[in-house]
Residue frames as a rotation matrix with the C-alpha (Angstrom) as fourth column:
MET 1
0.285 -0.958 0.012 73.03
0.381 0.101 -0.919 111.91
0.880 0.267 0.394 80.21
LYS 2
0.996 0.051 -0.071 74.90
0.083 -0.297 0.951 112.29
0.027 -0.953 -0.300 83.49
ALA 3
0.166 -0.978 0.128 78.32
0.165 -0.100 -0.981 113.64
0.972 0.184 0.145 84.48
ILE 4
0.903 -0.037 -0.429 80.21
0.425 -0.073 0.902 113.81
-0.064 -0.997 -0.050 87.76
ILE 5
0.314 -0.847 0.429 83.08
-0.229 -0.507 -0.831 116.13
0.921 0.163 -0.353 88.59
LEU 6
0.624 -0.256 -0.738 85.30
0.757 0.432 0.490 114.78
0.194 -0.865 0.463 91.37
LEU 7
0.720 -0.259 0.644 86.59
-0.185 -0.966 -0.181 117.98
0.668 0.011 -0.744 92.93
GLY 8
0.404 -0.685 -0.607 90.09
0.776 0.608 -0.170 117.56
0.485 -0.402 0.777 94.35
THR 9
0.265 -0.291 0.920 90.47
-0.330 -0.923 -0.197 120.90
0.906 -0.251 -0.340 96.12
LEU 10
-0.466 -0.482 -0.742 92.26
0.578 0.470 -0.668 120.73
0.670 -0.740 0.059 99.46
LYS 11
-0.898 0.121 0.423 90.14
-0.323 -0.834 -0.448 123.55
0.298 -0.539 0.788 100.89
GLN 12
-0.577 0.741 -0.344 87.33
0.814 0.557 -0.165 122.54
0.070 -0.375 -0.924 103.20
GLU 13
0.460 0.685 -0.565 86.35
0.697 -0.673 -0.248 126.18
-0.550 -0.279 -0.787 103.65
GLY 14
-0.035 -0.441 -0.897 86.90
-0.150 -0.885 0.441 129.41
-0.988 0.150 -0.035 101.81
LEU 15
0.665 0.311 -0.679 87.22
-0.635 -0.241 -0.734 130.17
-0.392 0.919 0.037 98.13
SER 16
-0.050 -0.636 0.770 88.62
0.192 0.751 0.632 127.39
-0.980 0.180 0.084 95.94
ASN 17
-0.355 -0.168 -0.920 89.75
-0.788 -0.476 0.391 128.21
-0.503 0.863 0.036 92.40
THR 18
-0.983 -0.086 -0.160 89.20
-0.159 0.834 0.529 124.61
0.088 0.546 -0.833 91.37
GLU 19
-0.499 0.866 -0.017 85.70
0.631 0.350 -0.692 124.56
-0.593 -0.357 -0.722 92.82
VAL 20
0.065 0.509 -0.859 84.73
-0.283 -0.816 -0.505 127.74
-0.957 0.275 0.091 90.97
LEU 21
-0.569 -0.323 -0.756 86.15
-0.804 0.028 0.594 126.37
-0.170 0.946 -0.276 87.70
SER 22
-0.954 0.278 0.109 84.25
0.283 0.958 0.035 123.11
-0.095 0.064 -0.993 88.29
GLU 23
-0.139 0.939 -0.315 81.02
0.407 -0.236 -0.882 125.07
-0.903 -0.251 -0.350 88.79
PHE 24
-0.137 -0.029 -0.990 81.79
-0.713 -0.691 0.119 126.96
-0.688 0.722 0.074 85.57
LEU 25
-0.888 -0.234 -0.395 82.20
-0.447 0.636 0.629 123.67
0.104 0.736 -0.669 83.67
ALA 26
-0.729 0.675 0.114 79.08
0.518 0.653 -0.552 122.17
-0.447 -0.344 -0.826 85.30
ALA 27
0.010 0.732 -0.681 77.06
-0.165 -0.670 -0.723 125.12
-0.986 0.119 0.114 83.96
HIS 28
-0.381 -0.208 -0.901 78.35
-0.903 -0.127 0.411 124.32
-0.200 0.970 -0.140 80.46
PHE 29
-0.992 0.128 0.016 77.25
0.129 0.985 0.114 120.70
-0.001 0.115 -0.993 80.90
GLN 30
-0.384 0.908 -0.165 73.81
0.455 0.030 -0.890 121.89
-0.804 -0.417 -0.425 81.97
LYS 31
-0.161 0.278 -0.947 73.55
-0.681 -0.726 -0.097 124.08
-0.714 0.629 0.306 78.85
GLN 32
-0.612 -0.115 -0.782 73.82
-0.708 0.521 0.477 120.81
0.353 0.846 -0.400 76.89
GLN 33
0.433 0.897 0.087 71.10
-0.803 0.340 0.490 119.15
0.410 -0.282 0.868 79.04
VAL 34
-0.094 -0.526 -0.845 73.64
0.184 0.825 -0.534 117.04
0.979 -0.205 0.019 80.91
ASP 35
0.914 0.378 0.148 72.85
-0.114 -0.110 0.987 116.44
0.389 -0.919 -0.057 84.59
CYS 36
0.016 -0.995 -0.101 76.16
0.197 0.102 -0.975 117.31
0.980 -0.005 0.198 86.25
SER 37
0.976 0.218 -0.032 76.97
0.065 -0.146 0.987 116.95
0.210 -0.965 -0.156 89.94
ILE 38
0.075 -0.963 0.258 80.13
-0.439 -0.264 -0.859 117.91
0.895 -0.048 -0.443 91.82
ILE 39
0.853 0.064 -0.518 81.52
0.396 0.568 0.722 115.74
0.340 -0.820 0.459 94.61
LYS 40
0.410 -0.710 0.572 83.88
-0.683 -0.655 -0.324 117.72
0.605 -0.258 -0.754 96.83
LEU 41
0.264 -0.328 -0.907 86.17
0.180 0.941 -0.288 114.92
0.947 -0.088 0.308 97.96
VAL 42
-0.738 -0.657 0.157 87.57
0.002 -0.234 -0.972 116.70
0.675 -0.717 0.174 101.01
ASP 43
-0.280 0.733 0.620 84.05
-0.931 -0.366 0.012 116.72
0.235 -0.574 0.784 102.49
HIS 44
0.736 0.555 -0.388 83.92
-0.501 0.831 0.240 112.90
0.455 0.018 0.890 102.52
ARG 45
0.277 -0.612 0.741 85.63
-0.709 0.390 0.587 110.23
-0.649 -0.688 -0.326 104.60
ILE 46
0.861 -0.124 -0.493 87.68
-0.344 0.571 -0.745 108.45
0.374 0.812 0.449 101.95
LEU 47
0.737 -0.562 0.377 90.12
-0.212 0.337 0.917 106.12
-0.642 -0.756 0.129 103.63
ALA 48
-0.073 -0.856 -0.511 93.59
-0.978 -0.039 0.205 105.35
-0.196 0.515 -0.834 102.36
GLY 49
-0.105 -0.021 0.994 93.88
-0.127 0.992 0.007 102.06
-0.986 -0.125 -0.107 100.51
THR 50
-0.750 -0.238 -0.618 93.67
-0.630 -0.029 0.776 100.31
-0.202 0.971 -0.128 97.16
PHE 51
-0.821 0.559 0.118 90.38
0.570 0.814 0.111 98.45
-0.033 0.159 -0.987 97.51
SER 52
-0.471 0.715 0.516 86.83
0.180 -0.495 0.850 99.55
0.863 0.494 0.104 96.70
ASP 53
0.665 0.685 0.297 85.69
-0.200 -0.220 0.955 99.21
0.720 -0.694 -0.010 100.30
MET 54
-0.446 -0.894 -0.038 88.06
-0.086 0.086 -0.993 99.76
0.891 -0.439 -0.115 103.21
GLY 55
0.073 0.568 -0.820 85.29
0.808 0.449 0.382 99.42
0.585 -0.690 -0.426 105.85
GLN 56
-0.378 -0.311 -0.872 85.25
0.895 -0.364 -0.258 101.53
-0.237 -0.878 0.416 109.04
GLY 57
0.345 0.620 -0.704 82.85
0.417 -0.774 -0.477 104.22
-0.841 -0.129 -0.526 107.80
ASP 58
-0.749 -0.660 0.057 84.59
0.284 -0.243 0.928 104.57
-0.598 0.711 0.369 104.42
GLU 59
0.196 0.861 -0.469 82.46
-0.156 -0.445 -0.882 106.73
-0.968 0.246 0.047 102.09
TRP 60
-0.640 -0.529 -0.557 84.28
-0.610 -0.092 0.787 105.71
-0.468 0.843 -0.265 98.89
PRO 61
-0.799 0.329 0.503 81.91
0.469 0.865 0.179 102.80
-0.376 0.379 -0.845 98.06
GLU 62
0.266 0.936 -0.232 78.98
0.566 -0.346 -0.748 105.26
-0.780 0.067 -0.622 97.73
ILE 63
0.168 -0.288 -0.943 81.05
-0.577 -0.804 0.143 107.56
-0.799 0.520 -0.301 95.51
LEU 64
-0.857 -0.507 0.094 82.16
-0.253 0.573 0.780 104.59
-0.449 0.644 -0.619 93.38
GLN 65
-0.338 0.811 0.477 78.52
0.749 0.539 -0.386 103.59
-0.571 0.227 -0.789 92.84
GLN 66
0.535 0.490 -0.689 77.83
0.031 -0.826 -0.563 107.12
-0.844 0.279 -0.457 91.60
LEU 67
-0.304 -0.735 -0.606 80.78
-0.690 -0.269 0.672 106.90
-0.657 0.623 -0.425 89.20
LEU 68
-0.877 -0.040 0.480 79.50
0.193 0.883 0.427 103.60
-0.441 0.467 -0.766 87.84
SER 69
-0.023 0.984 0.175 76.08
0.762 0.131 -0.634 105.15
-0.647 0.119 -0.754 87.14
VAL 70
0.449 0.164 -0.878 77.20
-0.216 -0.934 -0.285 108.14
-0.867 0.318 -0.384 85.03
ASP 71
0.894 -0.088 0.440 78.40
0.445 0.297 -0.845 108.61
-0.057 0.951 0.304 81.46
ILE 72
0.369 -0.743 0.559 81.13
0.148 -0.547 -0.824 111.20
0.918 0.387 -0.092 82.05
ILE 73
0.732 -0.262 -0.629 83.72
0.664 0.063 0.745 111.45
-0.156 -0.963 0.220 84.85
VAL 74
0.495 -0.574 0.653 85.83
0.051 -0.731 -0.681 114.60
0.868 0.370 -0.333 85.25
LEU 75
0.303 -0.506 -0.808 88.74
0.953 0.152 0.262 114.87
-0.010 -0.849 0.528 87.67
ALA 76
0.670 -0.023 0.742 89.29
0.117 -0.984 -0.136 118.45
0.733 0.178 -0.657 88.83
THR 77
0.510 -0.594 -0.622 92.55
0.857 0.290 0.426 119.30
-0.073 -0.750 0.657 90.58
PRO 78
0.883 -0.455 -0.119 94.77
-0.448 -0.891 0.077 122.17
-0.141 -0.015 -0.990 91.57
ILE 79
0.491 -0.821 -0.290 98.46
0.219 0.439 -0.871 121.74
0.843 0.364 0.396 90.80
TRP 80
0.865 -0.343 0.366 100.64
-0.466 -0.281 0.839 121.24
-0.185 -0.896 -0.403 93.86
TRP 81
0.009 -0.975 0.222 104.36
-0.564 0.179 0.806 120.75
-0.826 -0.132 -0.548 93.28
ASN 82
-0.536 -0.244 -0.808 103.79
-0.843 0.094 0.530 119.82
-0.053 0.965 -0.256 89.63
ASN 83
-0.951 0.232 -0.203 101.25
0.208 0.969 0.131 117.10
0.227 0.082 -0.970 90.51
GLN 84
-0.034 0.997 0.071 97.56
0.017 -0.070 0.997 116.52
0.999 0.035 -0.014 91.06
SER 85
-0.022 0.103 0.994 96.24
-0.910 -0.413 0.023 117.09
0.414 -0.905 0.103 94.55
SER 86
-0.919 -0.319 0.229 96.39
-0.393 0.778 -0.491 114.39
-0.022 -0.541 -0.841 97.21
GLU 87
-0.138 0.949 0.283 92.59
-0.507 0.178 -0.843 114.11
-0.851 -0.260 0.457 96.98
ILE 88
0.587 0.297 -0.753 92.79
-0.810 0.220 -0.544 113.13
0.004 0.929 0.370 93.30
GLN 89
-0.465 -0.798 -0.382 95.70
-0.719 0.593 -0.364 110.81
0.517 0.105 -0.850 94.05
ARG 90
-0.679 0.305 0.668 93.49
-0.452 0.544 -0.707 109.12
-0.579 -0.782 -0.231 96.64
VAL 91
0.460 0.859 -0.227 90.83
-0.691 0.185 -0.699 108.57
-0.558 0.478 0.678 93.90
ILE 92
0.192 -0.483 -0.854 93.47
-0.829 0.386 -0.404 106.90
0.525 0.786 -0.326 91.71
GLU 93
-0.813 -0.554 0.180 94.53
-0.551 0.630 -0.548 104.66
0.190 -0.544 -0.817 94.58
ARG 94
-0.385 0.745 0.545 90.95
-0.457 0.359 -0.814 103.71
-0.802 -0.563 0.202 95.45
LEU 95
0.614 0.588 -0.526 90.21
-0.738 0.191 -0.647 102.82
-0.280 0.786 0.552 91.80
ASP 96
-0.406 -0.889 -0.211 93.18
-0.913 0.384 0.140 100.44
-0.044 0.250 -0.967 91.77
GLU 97
-0.445 0.300 0.844 90.92
-0.158 0.901 -0.404 97.47
-0.881 -0.313 -0.354 92.50
LEU 98
0.711 0.690 -0.135 89.11
-0.215 0.030 -0.976 98.15
-0.669 0.724 0.170 89.21
HIS 99
0.282 -0.713 -0.642 92.51
-0.951 -0.121 -0.283 98.08
0.125 0.691 -0.712 87.49
ASP 100
-0.618 -0.457 0.639 93.21
-0.598 0.802 -0.004 94.73
-0.511 -0.385 -0.769 89.19
GLU 101
0.245 0.805 0.541 90.04
-0.032 0.564 -0.825 93.41
-0.969 0.185 0.164 87.56
VAL 102
0.783 -0.038 -0.621 91.30
-0.609 -0.250 -0.753 94.53
-0.127 0.968 -0.219 84.14
LEU 103
-0.246 -0.964 -0.101 94.62
-0.968 0.250 -0.033 92.77
0.057 0.090 -0.994 84.79
ALA 104
-0.579 0.131 0.805 92.61
-0.240 0.916 -0.321 89.62
-0.779 -0.379 -0.499 85.60
ASP 105
-0.989 0.115 0.091 91.09
0.115 0.224 0.968 89.80
0.091 0.968 -0.235 82.08
LYS 106
-0.140 0.974 -0.180 87.75
0.874 0.036 -0.485 91.13
-0.466 -0.225 -0.856 83.27
LYS 107
0.003 0.251 0.968 85.97
0.714 -0.678 0.174 93.97
0.700 0.691 -0.181 81.48
SER 108
-0.939 -0.340 -0.051 86.53
0.291 -0.706 -0.646 97.31
0.183 -0.621 0.762 83.15
ARG 109
-0.125 0.927 -0.352 83.48
0.948 0.006 -0.319 98.47
-0.293 -0.374 -0.880 85.04
LEU 110
0.036 0.075 -0.997 84.29
0.053 -0.996 -0.073 101.96
-0.998 -0.050 -0.039 83.68
GLU 111
-0.824 -0.356 0.440 84.52
0.413 0.153 0.898 100.90
-0.387 0.922 0.021 80.03
GLY 112
-0.193 0.751 0.631 82.35
0.895 -0.129 0.427 103.04
0.402 0.647 -0.647 77.78
LYS 113
0.708 0.372 -0.601 82.56
0.616 -0.742 0.266 106.02
-0.347 -0.558 -0.754 80.09
VAL 114
0.381 -0.511 0.770 84.20
0.546 -0.548 -0.634 109.25
0.746 0.662 0.070 79.00
ALA 115
0.231 -0.425 -0.875 86.74
0.926 -0.182 0.332 111.23
-0.300 -0.887 0.352 81.02
GLY 116
0.572 -0.151 0.806 87.78
0.284 -0.886 -0.367 114.85
0.769 0.439 -0.464 81.30
ILE 117
-0.094 -0.711 -0.697 90.34
0.992 -0.005 -0.128 116.85
0.087 -0.704 0.705 83.28
VAL 118
0.785 0.250 0.567 90.11
0.177 -0.968 0.180 120.27
0.594 -0.041 -0.803 84.97
ILE 119
0.030 -0.868 -0.496 93.27
0.983 0.115 -0.142 121.93
0.181 -0.484 0.856 86.31
THR 120
0.915 0.126 0.384 93.94
0.076 -0.987 0.142 125.18
0.397 -0.101 -0.912 88.14
GLY 121
0.287 -0.858 -0.426 97.23
0.927 0.137 0.349 126.74
-0.241 -0.496 0.835 89.13
ASP 122
0.840 -0.035 -0.541 99.36
-0.056 -0.998 -0.022 129.85
-0.539 0.049 -0.841 88.84
SER 123
-0.075 -0.883 -0.464 102.29
-0.871 -0.169 0.461 128.37
-0.485 0.439 -0.757 86.92
ASP 124
-0.059 0.011 -0.998 103.15
-0.850 0.523 0.056 125.53
0.523 0.852 -0.021 84.59
GLY 125
-0.795 -0.235 0.559 102.69
-0.506 0.766 -0.398 121.85
-0.335 -0.599 -0.727 85.32
ALA 126
0.192 0.981 -0.001 99.39
-0.787 0.154 -0.597 121.12
-0.586 0.116 0.802 83.57
GLN 127
0.246 -0.118 -0.962 100.97
-0.826 0.494 -0.272 118.91
0.507 0.861 0.024 80.89
HIS 128
-0.795 -0.600 -0.092 102.52
-0.435 0.668 -0.604 116.68
0.423 -0.440 -0.792 83.55
VAL 129
-0.583 0.661 0.473 99.21
-0.447 0.225 -0.866 116.28
-0.678 -0.716 0.164 85.40
ILE 130
0.387 0.735 -0.557 97.31
-0.880 0.113 -0.462 115.64
-0.276 0.669 0.690 82.14
ALA 131
-0.170 -0.536 -0.827 99.86
-0.708 0.650 -0.276 112.95
0.686 0.538 -0.490 81.22
ASN 132
-0.940 -0.185 0.286 99.51
-0.339 0.573 -0.746 111.25
-0.026 -0.798 -0.602 84.63
LEU 133
-0.277 0.926 0.255 95.74
-0.483 0.095 -0.871 111.28
-0.831 -0.364 0.421 84.57
SER 134
0.308 0.352 -0.884 95.52
-0.951 0.139 -0.276 110.26
0.026 0.926 0.378 80.89
ASN 135
-0.588 -0.605 -0.537 97.71
-0.547 0.786 -0.287 107.23
0.596 0.126 -0.793 81.57
PHE 136
-0.875 0.312 0.372 95.49
-0.218 0.432 -0.875 106.30
-0.433 -0.846 -0.310 84.51
PHE 137
0.088 0.958 -0.273 92.29
-0.768 -0.109 -0.631 106.71
-0.634 0.266 0.726 82.47
ASN 138
0.040 -0.160 -0.986 93.74
-0.890 0.443 -0.108 104.46
0.455 0.882 -0.124 79.78
ALA 139
-0.849 -0.504 -0.158 94.62
-0.370 0.782 -0.502 101.78
0.376 -0.368 -0.851 82.34
ILE 140
-0.770 0.597 0.224 91.09
0.023 0.376 -0.926 101.60
-0.637 -0.709 -0.303 83.76
GLY 141
-0.546 0.525 0.653 89.15
0.819 0.499 0.284 101.80
-0.177 0.690 -0.702 80.49
LEU 142
0.353 0.642 -0.680 88.01
0.396 -0.761 -0.513 105.43
-0.848 -0.089 -0.523 80.46
ALA 143
0.118 -0.256 0.960 88.07
0.981 -0.122 -0.153 107.24
0.156 0.959 0.236 77.10
LEU 144
0.026 -0.179 -0.984 89.70
0.361 -0.916 0.176 110.69
-0.932 -0.359 0.041 77.13
PRO 145
0.661 0.282 0.695 88.66
0.741 -0.101 -0.664 112.47
-0.117 0.954 -0.276 73.91
PRO 146
-0.484 -0.756 0.441 90.79
0.803 -0.584 -0.120 115.13
0.348 0.295 0.890 72.26
TYR 147
-0.584 0.146 0.799 90.25
-0.102 -0.989 0.106 118.59
0.805 -0.019 0.592 73.76
ALA 148
0.466 0.797 -0.385 88.68
0.286 0.277 0.918 117.14
0.838 -0.537 -0.099 76.95
THR 149
-0.157 -0.540 -0.827 90.85
0.987 -0.051 -0.154 119.19
0.041 -0.840 0.541 79.28
LEU 150
0.665 0.326 0.672 90.35
0.266 -0.944 0.194 122.63
0.698 0.050 -0.715 80.77
SER 151
0.033 -0.766 -0.642 93.50
0.998 0.056 -0.015 124.11
0.047 -0.641 0.766 82.30
VAL 152
0.784 0.159 0.600 93.61
0.154 -0.986 0.060 127.60
0.601 0.046 -0.798 83.77
LEU 153
0.064 -0.842 -0.536 97.09
0.998 0.044 0.051 128.69
-0.019 -0.538 0.843 84.85
TRP 154
0.287 0.197 0.937 96.80
0.318 -0.943 0.101 132.29
0.904 0.269 -0.333 86.03
GLU 155
-0.720 -0.694 0.006 98.51
0.254 -0.272 -0.928 134.38
0.646 -0.666 0.372 88.69
GLY 156
-0.291 0.711 0.640 95.09
-0.782 -0.562 0.268 135.33
0.551 -0.423 0.720 90.06
GLN 157
0.725 0.555 -0.409 94.85
-0.285 0.781 0.556 131.75
0.628 -0.287 0.724 91.33
LYS 158
-0.268 -0.919 -0.288 98.15
-0.038 0.308 -0.951 131.65
0.963 -0.244 -0.117 93.21
LYS 159
0.041 0.198 -0.979 98.22
0.893 0.432 0.125 130.63
0.448 -0.880 -0.159 96.84
GLY 160
-0.370 -0.140 -0.918 97.20
0.769 -0.601 -0.218 133.57
-0.522 -0.787 0.330 99.01
ALA 161
-0.888 0.102 0.449 95.73
0.260 -0.694 0.672 135.62
0.379 0.713 0.589 96.13
LYS 162
-0.685 0.665 -0.297 92.76
0.085 -0.333 -0.939 137.76
-0.724 -0.669 0.172 97.11
THR 163
-0.899 0.368 -0.237 90.89
-0.300 -0.125 0.946 137.09
0.318 0.921 0.223 93.86
SER 164
-0.411 0.830 0.377 87.13
-0.682 -0.006 -0.731 137.04
-0.605 -0.558 0.569 94.45
ARG 165
-0.316 0.426 0.848 84.67
0.436 0.859 -0.269 134.44
-0.843 0.284 -0.457 93.18
ALA 166
0.739 0.637 -0.219 83.21
0.153 -0.475 -0.867 137.07
-0.656 0.607 -0.448 90.84
GLU 167
0.265 -0.734 -0.625 86.68
-0.851 -0.483 0.205 137.87
-0.453 0.478 -0.753 89.43
LEU 168
-0.651 -0.475 0.592 87.37
-0.215 0.863 0.456 134.15
-0.728 0.169 -0.664 88.88
MET 169
0.086 0.782 0.618 84.05
0.591 0.459 -0.663 133.62
-0.802 0.422 -0.423 87.07
LYS 170
0.759 0.149 -0.633 84.65
-0.300 -0.784 -0.544 136.73
-0.577 0.603 -0.550 84.94
LYS 171
-0.237 -0.935 -0.263 88.10
-0.826 0.051 0.562 135.42
-0.512 0.351 -0.784 83.94
TYR 172
-0.634 0.017 0.773 86.74
0.162 0.980 0.112 131.94
-0.756 0.196 -0.625 83.16
GLU 173
0.412 0.887 0.209 83.77
0.471 -0.011 -0.882 133.30
-0.780 0.462 -0.422 81.18
GLU 174
0.679 -0.163 -0.715 85.85
-0.522 -0.793 -0.315 135.79
-0.516 0.587 -0.624 79.17
ASP 175
-0.107 -0.908 -0.404 88.83
-0.979 0.025 0.203 133.55
-0.174 0.417 -0.892 78.42
TYR 176
-0.896 -0.373 0.240 87.63
-0.372 0.927 0.051 129.95
-0.242 -0.044 -0.969 78.72
ALA 177
0.031 0.989 0.145 83.96
-0.586 0.135 -0.799 129.74
-0.810 -0.060 0.584 77.68
GLU 178
0.442 0.100 -0.891 84.83
-0.877 0.254 -0.407 128.45
0.186 0.962 0.200 74.19
THR 179
-0.612 -0.738 -0.285 87.24
-0.621 0.671 -0.405 125.90
0.490 -0.071 -0.869 75.63
ALA 180
-0.711 0.410 0.571 84.61
-0.378 0.462 -0.802 124.65
-0.593 -0.787 -0.173 78.09
GLU 181
0.360 0.887 -0.287 81.98
-0.729 0.075 -0.681 124.40
-0.583 0.455 0.674 75.36
LYS 182
0.170 -0.389 -0.905 84.36
-0.840 0.423 -0.339 122.46
0.515 0.818 -0.255 73.11
MET 183
-0.834 -0.502 0.228 85.33
-0.537 0.645 -0.544 120.17
0.126 -0.576 -0.808 75.99
VAL 184
-0.306 0.810 0.500 81.69
-0.437 0.347 -0.830 119.33
-0.846 -0.472 0.248 76.74
ARG 185
0.537 0.503 -0.677 80.88
-0.818 0.112 -0.565 118.78
-0.209 0.857 0.471 73.04
GLN 186
-0.238 -0.729 -0.641 83.86
-0.789 0.531 -0.310 116.45
0.567 0.432 -0.702 72.66
MET 187
-0.878 -0.083 0.472 82.96
-0.403 0.661 -0.633 114.38
-0.259 -0.746 -0.614 75.69
LEU 188
0.070 0.985 0.156 79.36
-0.537 0.168 -0.827 114.07
-0.841 -0.026 0.541 74.53
ARG 189
0.343 -0.001 -0.939 80.51
-0.926 0.169 -0.339 112.93
0.159 0.986 0.057 71.07
PHE 190
-0.518 -0.713 -0.473 82.46
-0.606 0.696 -0.385 110.08
0.603 0.087 -0.793 72.63
VAL 191
-0.452 0.456 0.767 79.72
-0.641 0.432 -0.635 108.74
-0.621 -0.778 0.097 74.91
PRO 192
-0.998 0.065 -0.010 78.55
0.042 0.736 0.676 105.47
0.051 0.674 -0.737 73.31
ASP 193
-0.275 0.961 -0.036 74.93
-0.762 -0.195 0.618 105.13
0.586 0.197 0.786 72.28
LYS 194
-0.708 0.071 0.702 72.99
-0.555 0.559 -0.616 103.15
-0.436 -0.826 -0.357 74.83
C-alpha cells in the first residue's frame, strides 16, 4: 500500500507548519505499514498550465506518474486568505487534463484511489478549503471517505509565530493523534481490493 502527500507549503526554507503536520500524518501511515512519501511542491519546477506536460523542463509529468502509482493521495495546504495555497491550486490546474478525459467519457486515471486533506492555519477557513478540494476530488474520480481530513487551526501556527518544530509535534501528538489514526484507518478502508 502506498500513499503520497502533496505538500503545498509556500516555504522553501525554514519551519513549515504544514510540512511538520504532513510528517506527523506520514508517521501514522507508516504505523499501518503504508509506504508514505511527501512531495514538497515548492521544491519542483511545476509550470503553469492545464495540461499534463507543459514541456520546457516541467517536473509535473514525473509527479503525475507517482500519483498514478499510489493508492492514497493527500493534499496538504496552509490556509491563505480563506483558500488553499497557490501550490495546491497549481496541482488542481495541472490535473485539469485528467478532468477533460472524464468529460470525454473516459475512465478517470485516478478512479479507485482514495483522497485526504491536511490543513494548517491560525483561524477559520478550513471548511471552505475542504469544500473546494472535495468538489475537485469528486470531479476527477478520487474517493474522499468520511473523516479523511486533518485540520489544525491554532494560533501557534500564525504567520510570524516563533513556535518550534518540537512544540508543533507536541501539539499534534497531544491533540490530533486520534484524528490522524482515524483518518488513516478510514482511507485504508476505502482503498479497493486489488
